MDTraj code that builds the backbone (N, CA, C; nanometers):
import mdtraj as md
import numpy as np

residues = "UNK UNK UNK UNK UNK UNK UNK UNK UNK UNK UNK UNK UNK UNK UNK UNK UNK UNK UNK UNK UNK UNK UNK UNK UNK UNK UNK UNK UNK UNK UNK UNK UNK UNK UNK UNK UNK UNK UNK UNK UNK UNK UNK UNK UNK UNK UNK UNK UNK UNK UNK UNK UNK UNK UNK UNK UNK UNK UNK UNK UNK UNK UNK UNK UNK UNK UNK UNK UNK UNK UNK UNK UNK UNK UNK UNK UNK UNK UNK UNK UNK UNK UNK UNK UNK UNK UNK UNK UNK UNK UNK UNK UNK UNK UNK UNK UNK UNK UNK UNK UNK UNK UNK UNK UNK UNK UNK UNK UNK UNK UNK UNK UNK UNK UNK".split()
xyz = np.array([
    [14.0904, -10.3371, -6.1043],
    [14.0276, -10.2166, -6.1538],
    [14.0763, -10.0941, -6.0771],
    [14.0853, -10.1054, -5.9445],
    [14.1314, -9.9928, -5.8623],
    [14.2724, -9.9515, -5.9005],
    [14.3575, -10.0497, -5.9307],
    [14.4952, -10.0194, -5.9710],
    [14.4948, -9.9337, -6.0967],
    [14.4085, -9.9671, -6.1926],
    [14.4020, -9.8903, -6.3164],
    [14.3532, -9.7478, -6.2916],
    [14.2568, -9.7316, -6.2029],
    [14.2064, -9.5972, -6.1710],
    [14.3162, -9.5136, -6.1071],
    [14.3852, -9.5705, -6.0043],
    [14.4934, -9.4964, -5.9386],
    [14.6081, -9.4676, -6.0345],
    [14.6423, -9.5659, -6.1186],
    [14.7532, -9.5436, -6.2104],
    [14.7186, -9.4364, -6.3124],
    [14.5925, -9.4308, -6.3555],
    [14.5502, -9.3258, -6.4486],
    [14.5479, -9.1911, -6.3779],
    [14.5005, -9.1906, -6.2555],
    [14.4910, -9.0666, -6.1797],
    [14.6290, -9.0057, -6.1559],
    [14.7260, -9.0895, -6.1222],
    [14.8594, -9.0389, -6.0925],
    [14.9582, -9.0615, -6.2067],
    [14.9083, -9.1098, -6.3194],
    [14.9894, -9.1360, -6.4388],
    [15.1088, -9.2261, -6.4075],
    [15.0802, -9.3341, -6.3353],
    [15.1811, -9.4321, -6.2977],
    [15.1543, -9.5592, -6.3763],
    [15.2601, -9.6241, -6.4182],
    [15.2511, -9.7506, -6.4887],
    [15.1713, -9.8494, -6.4028],
    [15.0644, -9.9117, -6.4572],
    [14.9807, -10.0032, -6.3786],
    [15.0592, -10.1205, -6.3197],
    [15.1584, -10.1723, -6.3904],
    [15.2376, -10.2842, -6.3396],
    [15.3226, -10.2392, -6.2220],
    [15.3826, -10.1203, -6.2331],
    [15.4599, -10.0646, -6.1226],
    [15.3695, -10.0417, -6.0017],
    [15.2513, -9.9886, -6.0248],
    [15.1565, -9.9622, -5.9162],
    [15.1173, -10.0921, -5.8470],
    [15.0908, -10.1968, -5.9249],
    [15.0542, -10.3260, -5.8674],
    [15.1697, -10.3805, -5.7840],
    [15.2913, -10.3679, -5.8325],
    [15.4089, -10.4120, -5.7577],
    [15.4220, -10.3393, -5.6251],
    [15.3985, -10.2087, -5.6266],
    [15.4046, -10.1303, -5.5026],
    [15.2981, -10.1749, -5.4036],
    [15.1782, -10.1995, -5.4536],
    [15.0689, -10.2441, -5.3670],
    [15.1006, -10.3804, -5.3075],
    [15.1486, -10.4732, -5.3899],
    [15.1789, -10.6077, -5.3411],
    [15.2925, -10.6070, -5.2406],
    [15.3977, -10.5281, -5.2652],
    [15.5083, -10.5254, -5.1699],
    [15.4664, -10.4588, -5.0405],
    [15.3842, -10.3564, -5.0472],
    [15.3352, -10.2917, -4.9255],
    [15.2479, -10.3869, -4.8458],
    [15.1628, -10.4636, -4.9152],
    [15.0759, -10.5558, -4.8428],
    [15.1556, -10.6702, -4.7826],
    [15.2646, -10.7108, -4.8458],
    [15.3478, -10.8176, -4.7894],
    [15.4076, -10.7735, -4.6574],
    [15.4520, -10.6482, -4.6490],
    [15.5062, -10.5976, -4.5236],
    [15.3952, -10.5742, -4.4224],
    [15.2795, -10.5311, -4.4677],
    [15.1676, -10.5067, -4.3762],
    [15.1180, -10.6373, -4.3153],
    [15.1255, -10.7468, -4.3903],
    [15.0780, -10.8766, -4.3433],
    [15.1797, -10.9488, -4.2555],
    [15.2881, -10.8838, -4.2210],
    [15.3938, -10.9489, -4.1447],
    [15.3557, -10.9748, -4.0002],
    [15.2483, -10.9117, -3.9518],
    [15.2119, -10.9254, -3.8117],
    [15.2863, -10.8279, -3.7226],
    [15.3689, -10.7444, -3.7819],
    [15.4453, -10.6438, -3.7083],
    [15.3753, -10.5100, -3.7299],
    [15.3443, -10.4419, -3.6210],
    [15.2714, -10.3153, -3.6320],
    [15.3497, -10.2128, -3.7131],
    [15.2781, -10.1194, -3.7704],
    [15.3413, -10.0132, -3.8490],
    [15.4407, -9.9351, -3.7630],
    [15.4039, -9.9070, -3.6378],
    [15.4950, -9.8347, -3.5478],
    [15.6233, -9.9142, -3.5244],
    [15.6088, -10.0450, -3.5019],
    [15.7274, -10.1278, -3.4787],
    [15.8107, -10.1386, -3.6054],
    [15.7451, -10.1451, -3.7212],
    [15.8196, -10.1477, -3.8471],
    [15.9048, -10.0226, -3.8601],
    [15.8508, -9.9073, -3.8220],
    [15.9279, -9.7838, -3.8288],
    [16.0445, -9.7874, -3.7305],
    [16.0216, -9.8416, -3.6112],
    [16.1307, -9.8564, -3.5141],
    [16.2411, -9.9458, -3.5704],
    [16.2016, -10.0543, -3.6362],
    [16.2995, -10.1463, -3.6939],
    [16.3758, -10.0808, -3.8089],
    [16.3069, -10.0022, -3.8902],
    [16.3748, -9.9284, -3.9977],
    [16.4772, -9.8321, -3.9383],
    [16.4381, -9.7626, -3.8311],
    [16.5307, -9.6704, -3.7652],
    [16.6514, -9.7449, -3.7084],
    [16.6265, -9.8614, -3.6477],
    [16.7350, -9.9432, -3.5958],
    [16.8298, -9.9820, -3.7091],
    [16.7721, -10.0233, -3.8205],
    [16.8523, -10.0650, -3.9347],
    [16.9381, -9.9502, -3.9858],
    [16.8791, -9.8346, -4.0016],
    [16.9530, -9.7202, -4.0556],
    [17.0565, -9.6690, -3.9557],
    [17.0138, -9.6479, -3.8312],
    [17.1024, -9.5864, -3.7323],
    [17.2029, -9.6858, -3.6734],
    [17.1534, -9.7949, -3.6184],
    [17.2429, -9.8878, -3.5491],
    [17.3227, -9.9745, -3.6467],
    [17.2538, -10.0402, -3.7376],
    [17.3241, -10.1232, -3.8357],
    [17.4078, -10.0354, -3.9279],
    [17.3502, -9.9196, -3.9642],
    [17.4191, -9.8268, -4.0537],
    [17.5482, -9.7720, -3.9965],
    [17.5617, -9.7728, -3.8636],
    [17.6857, -9.7213, -3.8052],
    [17.8052, -9.8088, -3.8426],
    [17.7835, -9.9359, -3.8701],
    [17.8921, -10.0246, -3.9146],
    [17.8837, -10.0605, -4.0632],
    [17.7618, -10.0778, -4.1113],
    [17.7433, -10.1230, -4.2497],
    [17.7252, -10.0065, -4.3465],
    [17.7287, -9.8848, -4.2956],
    [17.7099, -9.7659, -4.3792],
    [17.5637, -9.7268, -4.3852],
    [17.5374, -9.5965, -4.3830],
    [17.3993, -9.5491, -4.3845],
    [17.3240, -9.5915, -4.5098],
    [17.3961, -9.6154, -4.6176],
    [17.3346, -9.6638, -4.7418],
    [17.3562, -9.8141, -4.7589],
    [17.4036, -9.8806, -4.6520],
    [17.4271, -10.0250, -4.6484],
    [17.5321, -10.0696, -4.7501],
    [17.6208, -9.9780, -4.7898],
    [17.7247, -10.0105, -4.8880],
    [17.8512, -10.0658, -4.8245],
    [17.8513, -10.0802, -4.6923],
    [17.9658, -10.1364, -4.6227],
    [18.0431, -10.0298, -4.5483],
    [18.1237, -10.0747, -4.4576],
    [18.2067, -9.9887, -4.3734],
    [18.2892, -10.0823, -4.2877],
    [18.2753, -10.0719, -4.1553],
    [18.3392, -10.1683, -4.0662],
    [18.2832, -10.3075, -4.0959],
    [18.1521, -10.3135, -4.1188],
    [18.0861, -10.4389, -4.1570],
    [18.0676, -10.4439, -4.3079],
    [18.0364, -10.5610, -4.3614],
    [18.0203, -10.5745, -4.5068],
    [17.8942, -10.5044, -4.5589],
    [17.8906, -10.4883, -4.6892],
    [17.7732, -10.4303, -4.7552],
    [17.6518, -10.5204, -4.7314],
    [17.5357, -10.4570, -4.7147],
    [17.4102, -10.5296, -4.6971],
    [17.3132, -10.4996, -4.8107],
    [17.3678, -10.4802, -4.9281],
    [17.2863, -10.4559, -5.0475],
    [17.2334, -10.5888, -5.1011],
    [17.1212, -10.5862, -5.1723],
    [17.0664, -10.7111, -5.2272],
    [17.1700, -10.7899, -5.3085],
    [17.2529, -10.7216, -5.3840],
    [17.3532, -10.7910, -5.4655],
    [17.4551, -10.8644, -5.3780],
    [17.4883, -10.8079, -5.2619],
    [17.5839, -10.8713, -5.1719],
    [17.5214, -10.9874, -5.0942],
    [17.3894, -10.9832, -5.0769],
    [17.3195, -11.0847, -4.9980],
    [17.2514, -11.1913, -5.0832],
    [17.2511, -11.1730, -5.2137],
    [17.1712, -11.2564, -5.3044],
    [17.1938, -11.4067, -5.2882],
    [17.3160, -11.4490, -5.2653],
    [17.3445, -11.5929, -5.2587],
    [17.3397, -11.6480, -5.1162],
    [17.3014, -11.5632, -5.0222],
    [17.2945, -11.6068, -4.8829],
    [17.1499, -11.6418, -4.8476],
    [17.1288, -11.7559, -4.7835],
    [16.9920, -11.7928, -4.7456],
    [16.9340, -11.6926, -4.6455],
    [16.8075, -11.6606, -4.6612],
    [16.7406, -11.5646, -4.5731],
    [16.7487, -11.6095, -4.4277],
    [16.7348, -11.7390, -4.4034],
    [16.7412, -11.7900, -4.2668],
    [16.8772, -11.7614, -4.2034],
    [16.9833, -11.7744, -4.2817],
    [17.1174, -11.7464, -4.2308],
    [17.1310, -11.5983, -4.1934],
    [17.0784, -11.5106, -4.2776],
    [17.0846, -11.3665, -4.2504],
    [17.0084, -11.3347, -4.1228],
    [16.8894, -11.3892, -4.1087],
    [16.8089, -11.3676, -3.9880],
    [16.8815, -11.4166, -3.8631],
    [16.9452, -11.5321, -3.8735],
    [17.0188, -11.5863, -3.7592],
    [17.1378, -11.4980, -3.7221],
    [17.2057, -11.4425, -3.8204],
    [17.3169, -11.3522, -3.7922],
    [17.2655, -11.2266, -3.7228],
    [17.1517, -11.1754, -3.7682],
    [17.0918, -11.0584, -3.7028],
    [17.0617, -11.0918, -3.5566],
    [17.0043, -11.2072, -3.5326],
    [16.9643, -11.2446, -3.3970],
    [17.0828, -11.2784, -3.3071],
    [17.1790, -11.3529, -3.3588],
    [17.2857, -11.4085, -3.2746],
    [17.4223, -11.3453, -3.2957],
    [17.4342, -11.2530, -3.3901],
    [17.5623, -11.1877, -3.4147],
    [17.6622, -11.2811, -3.4796],
    [17.7876, -11.2357, -3.4848],
    [17.8962, -11.3172, -3.5398],
    [18.0113, -11.3135, -3.4402],
    [18.0328, -11.4240, -3.3701],
    [18.1422, -11.4273, -3.2722],
    [18.2760, -11.3903, -3.3373],
    [18.3558, -11.3178, -3.2627],
    [18.4879, -11.2788, -3.3127],
    [18.4854, -11.1570, -3.4033],
    [18.3665, -11.0978, -3.4212],
    [18.3548, -10.9776, -3.5039],
    [18.2818, -10.8702, -3.4221],
    [18.2660, -10.7545, -3.4817],
    [18.1928, -10.6457, -3.4157],
    [18.0407, -10.6627, -3.4269],
    [17.9944, -10.7667, -3.4971],
    [17.8510, -10.7870, -3.5158],
    [17.7874, -10.8402, -3.3875],
    [17.7039, -10.7563, -3.3214],
    [17.6414, -10.7997, -3.1954],
    [17.5176, -10.8844, -3.2199],
    [17.4761, -10.9527, -3.1166],
    [17.3492, -11.0263, -3.1189],
    [17.2372, -10.9290, -3.0861],
    [17.1344, -10.9270, -3.1700],
    [17.0198, -10.8380, -3.1481],
    [16.9023, -10.9112, -3.0849],
    [16.9180, -11.0407, -3.0557],
    [16.8089, -11.1219, -3.0003],
    [16.7462, -11.0598, -2.8753],
    [16.8241, -10.9949, -2.7877],
    [16.7600, -10.9350, -2.6696],
    [16.6625, -10.8212, -2.7041],
    [16.6758, -10.7642, -2.8235],
    [16.5944, -10.6481, -2.8596],
    [16.4909, -10.6734, -2.9677],
    [16.5095, -10.7795, -3.0465],
    [16.4143, -10.8077, -3.1548],
    [16.3777, -10.9557, -3.1557],
    [16.2607, -10.9837, -3.2067],
    [16.2104, -11.1215, -3.2143],
    [16.2580, -11.1883, -3.3441],
    [16.2480, -11.3210, -3.3509],
    [16.2809, -11.3893, -3.4767],
    [16.1965, -11.3387, -3.5945],
    [16.0684, -11.3079, -3.5698],
    [15.9825, -11.2559, -3.6776],
    [16.0326, -11.1191, -3.7254],
    [16.0775, -11.0386, -3.6323],
    [16.1304, -10.9067, -3.6693],
    [16.2614, -10.9194, -3.7454],
    [16.3432, -11.0173, -3.7084],
    [16.4681, -11.0422, -3.7820],
    [16.4363, -11.0866, -3.9249],
    [16.3327, -11.1686, -3.9404],
    [16.2913, -11.2106, -4.0746],
    [16.2405, -11.0916, -4.1547],
    [16.1682, -11.0031, -4.0900],
    [16.1167, -10.8834, -4.1572],
    [16.2328, -10.7949, -4.2023],
    [16.3321, -10.7766, -4.1153],
    [16.4500, -10.6979, -4.1521],
    [16.5257, -10.7635, -4.2678],
    [16.5358, -10.8952, -4.2634],
    [16.6026, -10.9685, -4.3712],
    [16.5319, -10.9453, -4.5038],
    [16.3995, -10.9533, -4.5035],
    [16.3225, -10.9286, -4.6267],
    [16.3458, -10.7868, -4.6764],
    [16.3532, -10.6921, -4.5849],
    [16.3783, -10.5527, -4.6207],
    [16.5146, -10.5405, -4.6890],
    [16.6155, -10.6024, -4.6314],
    [16.7503, -10.5967, -4.6887],
    [16.7551, -10.6653, -4.8254],
    [16.6923, -10.7816, -4.8376],
    [16.6951, -10.8545, -4.9647],
    [16.6225, -10.7804, -5.0762],
    [16.5232, -10.6999, -5.0391],
    [16.4493, -10.6208, -5.1382],
    [16.5194, -10.4903, -5.1713],
    [16.6170, -10.4520, -5.0916],
    [16.6845, -10.3247, -5.1131],
    [16.6026, -10.2085, -5.0621],
    [16.5120, -10.2351, -4.9691],
    [16.4249, -10.1306, -4.9151],
    [16.4819, -10.0663, -4.7909],
    [16.6062, -10.0985, -4.7569],
    [16.6642, -10.0471, -4.6324],
    [16.7247, -9.9081, -4.6483],
    [16.7530, -9.8677, -4.7702],
    [16.8198, -9.7392, -4.7899],
    [16.7225, -9.6251, -4.7808],
])
top = md.Topology()
chain = top.add_chain()
for i, resn in enumerate(residues, 1):
    res = top.add_residue(resn, chain, resSeq=i)
    for name in ("N", "CA", "C"):
        top.add_atom(name, md.element.get_by_symbol(name[0]), res)
traj = md.Trajectory(xyz[None], top)
């Protein structure tokens, strides 16, 4: 009912509004504080973006768009974030982020919410 009231108030499609609410709650339920989520977003844009492009379309490193990551298992992506890729410029982020945070970043990338 609340979704219908908000969607009528802001003239937003109720299905779109429900999707926004559900995706926001999925990130909120991650156990990662809102402040830390913002820090991780900044890390993704600034640090990862320096190689993968600010829009994640690729550069020194490959594109990190949902279409480029679609066939890769989420666990593999998280492990690459944590442990890097030997022989490449991809560093290990494990000293700075937890496995849960790597999973959160992976979900962000797979959803296309990193841009």
